[in-house]
N, CA, C and O atoms as a GROMACS GRO file, in nm:
protein
  204
    1MET      N    1   0.796  -8.150   7.264
    1MET     CA    2   0.664  -8.210   7.243
    1MET      C    3   0.628  -8.306   7.352
    1MET      O    4   0.510  -8.324   7.382
    2ALA      N    5   0.726  -8.370   7.413
    2ALA     CA    6   0.694  -8.469   7.517
    2ALA      C    7   0.629  -8.405   7.640
    2ALA      O    8   0.545  -8.467   7.705
    3ALA      N    9   0.669  -8.282   7.671
    3ALA     CA   10   0.612  -8.215   7.790
    3ALA      C   11   0.468  -8.176   7.763
    3ALA      O   12   0.389  -8.170   7.857
    4ASP      N   13   0.430  -8.150   7.639
    4ASP     CA   14   0.293  -8.109   7.609
    4ASP      C   15   0.195  -8.227   7.616
    4ASP      O   16   0.076  -8.208   7.642
    5SER      N   17   0.245  -8.349   7.595
    5SER     CA   18   0.155  -8.464   7.593
    5SER      C   19   0.129  -8.524   7.728
    5SER      O   20   0.051  -8.618   7.739
    6GLN      N   21   0.194  -8.473   7.835
    6GLN     CA   22   0.172  -8.526   7.967
    6GLN      C   23   0.036  -8.478   8.020
    6GLN      O   24  -0.002  -8.362   8.004
    7THR      N   25  -0.034  -8.568   8.082
    7THR     CA   26  -0.163  -8.533   8.143
    7THR      C   27  -0.153  -8.540   8.295
    7THR      O   28  -0.069  -8.612   8.348
    8ARG      N   29  -0.237  -8.469   8.362
    8ARG     CA   30  -0.238  -8.468   8.507
    8ARG      C   31  -0.303  -8.598   8.554
    8ARG      O   32  -0.396  -8.647   8.490
    9PRO      N   33  -0.256  -8.651   8.665
    9PRO     CA   34  -0.321  -8.772   8.718
    9PRO      C   35  -0.462  -8.739   8.767
    9PRO      O   36  -0.488  -8.627   8.812
   10PRO      N   37  -0.552  -8.836   8.760
   10PRO     CA   38  -0.692  -8.812   8.804
   10PRO      C   39  -0.696  -8.795   8.954
   10PRO      O   40  -0.610  -8.844   9.027
   11VAL      N   41  -0.799  -8.725   8.999
   11VAL     CA   42  -0.823  -8.710   9.142
   11VAL      C   43  -0.865  -8.844   9.199
   11VAL      O   44  -0.960  -8.904   9.149
   12ASN      N   45  -0.795  -8.892   9.303
   12ASN     CA   46  -0.829  -9.018   9.359
   12ASN      C   47  -0.894  -8.999   9.497
   12ASN      O   48  -0.918  -8.886   9.540
   13VAL      N   49  -0.920  -9.108   9.565
   13VAL     CA   50  -0.993  -9.102   9.695
   13VAL      C   51  -0.907  -9.031   9.800
   13VAL      O   52  -0.962  -8.966   9.889
   14TYR      N   53  -0.776  -9.040   9.794
   14TYR     CA   54  -0.692  -8.979   9.894
   14TYR      C   55  -0.692  -8.826   9.880
   14TYR      O   56  -0.685  -8.754   9.980
   15THR      N   57  -0.700  -8.778   9.759
   15THR     CA   58  -0.711  -8.634   9.738
   15THR      C   59  -0.846  -8.582   9.792
   15THR      O   60  -0.852  -8.474   9.851
   16ALA      N   61  -0.951  -8.658   9.770
   16ALA     CA   62  -1.081  -8.618   9.822
   16ALA      C   63  -1.082  -8.621   9.975
   16ALA      O   64  -1.139  -8.532  10.038
   17MET      N   65  -1.018  -8.721  10.036
   17MET     CA   66  -1.012  -8.726  10.182
   17MET      C   67  -0.928  -8.612  10.237
   17MET      O   68  -0.959  -8.559  10.344
   18LEU      N   69  -0.822  -8.572  10.167
   18LEU     CA   70  -0.743  -8.458  10.209
   18LEU      C   71  -0.822  -8.329  10.207
   18LEU      O   72  -0.814  -8.249  10.299
   19VAL      N   73  -0.899  -8.310  10.100
   19VAL     CA   74  -0.980  -8.189  10.089
   19VAL      C   75  -1.090  -8.190  10.195
   19VAL      O   76  -1.119  -8.087  10.255
   20LEU      N   77  -1.152  -8.305  10.218
   20LEU     CA   78  -1.258  -8.315  10.318
   20LEU      C   79  -1.203  -8.290  10.459
   20LEU      O   80  -1.268  -8.223  10.539
   21SER      N   81  -1.086  -8.341  10.491
   21SER     CA   82  -1.028  -8.316  10.624
   21SER      C   83  -0.991  -8.168  10.640
   21SER      O   84  -1.007  -8.113  10.748
   22PHE      N   85  -0.941  -8.104  10.535
   22PHE     CA   86  -0.910  -7.964  10.542
   22PHE      C   87  -1.035  -7.881  10.567
   22PHE      O   88  -1.033  -7.787  10.646
   23ILE      N   89  -1.142  -7.913  10.502
   23ILE     CA   90  -1.270  -7.841  10.521
   23ILE      C   91  -1.318  -7.862  10.663
   23ILE      O   92  -1.364  -7.768  10.727
   24ALA      N   93  -1.309  -7.986  10.715
   24ALA     CA   94  -1.355  -8.012  10.850
   24ALA      C   95  -1.272  -7.936  10.954
   24ALA      O   96  -1.328  -7.886  11.051
   25ILE      N   97  -1.142  -7.927  10.935
   25ILE     CA   98  -1.059  -7.851  11.030
   25ILE      C   99  -1.090  -7.702  11.019
   25ILE      O  100  -1.095  -7.634  11.121
   26ALA      N  101  -1.110  -7.651  10.898
   26ALA     CA  102  -1.142  -7.511  10.881
   26ALA      C  103  -1.276  -7.477  10.945
   26ALA      O  104  -1.287  -7.372  11.009
   27VAL      N  105  -1.377  -7.562  10.931
   27VAL     CA  106  -1.508  -7.538  10.990
   27VAL      C  107  -1.495  -7.545  11.144
   27VAL      O  108  -1.558  -7.466  11.215
   28GLY      N  109  -1.416  -7.636  11.194
   28GLY     CA  110  -1.391  -7.648  11.337
   28GLY      C  111  -1.327  -7.522  11.394
   28GLY      O  112  -1.362  -7.477  11.503
   29CYS      N  113  -1.231  -7.467  11.320
   29CYS     CA  114  -1.164  -7.344  11.365
   29CYS      C  115  -1.262  -7.225  11.364
   29CYS      O  116  -1.256  -7.139  11.451
   30ILE      N  117  -1.348  -7.224  11.266
   30ILE     CA  118  -1.449  -7.114  11.260
   30ILE      C  119  -1.543  -7.124  11.380
   30ILE      O  120  -1.572  -7.023  11.444
   31PHE      N  121  -1.592  -7.245  11.411
   31PHE     CA  122  -1.680  -7.262  11.527
   31PHE      C  123  -1.607  -7.229  11.658
   31PHE      O  124  -1.667  -7.172  11.749
   32LEU      N  125  -1.478  -7.264  11.668
   32LEU     CA  126  -1.401  -7.232  11.787
   32LEU      C  127  -1.388  -7.080  11.800
   32LEU      O  128  -1.402  -7.028  11.911
   33ALA      N  129  -1.363  -7.010  11.693
   33ALA     CA  130  -1.352  -6.865  11.696
   33ALA      C  131  -1.485  -6.800  11.735
   33ALA      O  132  -1.488  -6.704  11.812
   34LEU      N  133  -1.596  -6.854  11.683
   34LEU     CA  134  -1.726  -6.801  11.716
   34LEU      C  135  -1.759  -6.827  11.865
   34LEU      O  136  -1.820  -6.742  11.930
   35ASP      N  137  -1.720  -6.939  11.917
   35ASP     CA  138  -1.743  -6.970  12.058
   35ASP      C  139  -1.657  -6.881  12.146
   35ASP      O  140  -1.706  -6.828  12.246
   36LEU      N  141  -1.530  -6.862  12.112
   36LEU     CA  142  -1.442  -6.773  12.192
   36LEU      C  143  -1.486  -6.628  12.181
   36LEU      O  144  -1.461  -6.549  12.271
   37ASN      N  145  -1.552  -6.594  12.073
   37ASN     CA  146  -1.599  -6.453  12.055
   37ASN      C  147  -1.704  -6.419  12.161
   37ASN      O  148  -1.714  -6.305  12.204
   38ARG      N  149  -1.781  -6.520  12.203
   38ARG     CA  150  -1.881  -6.494  12.308
   38ARG      C  151  -1.816  -6.450  12.437
   38ARG      O  152  -1.878  -6.376  12.514
   39TYR      N  153  -1.695  -6.493  12.464
   39TYR     CA  154  -1.624  -6.459  12.587
   39TYR      C  155  -1.521  -6.350  12.564
   39TYR      O  156  -1.439  -6.325  12.652
   40GLY      N  157  -1.523  -6.285  12.451
   40GLY     CA  158  -1.428  -6.180  12.424
   40GLY      C  159  -1.286  -6.229  12.409
   40GLY      O  160  -1.192  -6.153  12.431
   41PHE      N  161  -1.269  -6.354  12.371
   41PHE     CA  162  -1.138  -6.417  12.357
   41PHE      C  163  -1.053  -6.409  12.485
   41PHE      O  164  -0.930  -6.409  12.478
   42GLN      N  165  -1.120  -6.403  12.601
   42GLN     CA  166  -1.053  -6.405  12.730
   42GLN      C  167  -1.060  -6.547  12.783
   42GLN      O  168  -1.162  -6.588  12.838
   43VAL      N  169  -0.955  -6.620  12.766
   43VAL     CA  170  -0.947  -6.760  12.813
   43VAL      C  171  -0.872  -6.760  12.943
   43VAL      O  172  -0.754  -6.725  12.946
   44GLN      N  173  -0.939  -6.798  13.051
   44GLN     CA  174  -0.875  -6.805  13.183
   44GLN      C  175  -0.849  -6.952  13.221
   44GLN      O  176  -0.934  -7.038  13.198
   45PRO      N  177  -0.735  -6.979  13.278
   45PRO     CA  178  -0.709  -7.116  13.323
   45PRO      C  179  -0.801  -7.149  13.441
   45PRO      O  180  -0.841  -7.058  13.513
   46PRO      N  181  -0.834  -7.273  13.462
   46PRO     CA  182  -0.917  -7.309  13.577
   46PRO      C  183  -0.846  -7.273  13.707
   46PRO      O  184  -0.724  -7.280  13.717
   47GLY      N  185  -0.927  -7.234  13.806
   47GLY     CA  186  -0.871  -7.198  13.936
   47GLY      C  187  -0.820  -7.322  14.012
   47GLY      O  188  -0.843  -7.435  13.971
   48ASP      N  189  -0.753  -7.298  14.119
   48ASP     CA  190  -0.700  -7.406  14.201
   48ASP      C  191  -0.816  -7.474  14.274
   48ASP      O  192  -0.885  -7.409  14.352
   49VAL      N  193  -0.838  -7.600  14.250
   49VAL     CA  194  -0.952  -7.670  14.307
   49VAL      C  195  -0.915  -7.753  14.427
   49VAL      O  196  -0.998  -7.829  14.476
   50ARG      N  197  -0.790  -7.741  14.476
   50ARG     CA  198  -0.749  -7.816  14.595
   50ARG      C  199  -0.822  -7.762  14.718
   50ARG      O  200  -0.845  -7.642  14.729
   51SER      N  201  -0.858  -7.851  14.809
   51SER     CA  202  -0.927  -7.806  14.932
   51SER      C  203  -0.838  -7.813  15.050
   51SER      O  204  -0.880  -7.779  15.161
   0.00000   0.00000   0.00000
């Protein structure tokens, strides 16, 4: 009976911040993939700029 009477802790501000940061990172990854898609995912390192 003791296990049935336990309740889950309420969602606090830290849980909300965790969810918000996960959403922000996911949206950033989506925008990065969309930007790289314009170049066909061909990322070239910068050339040698020494003169």
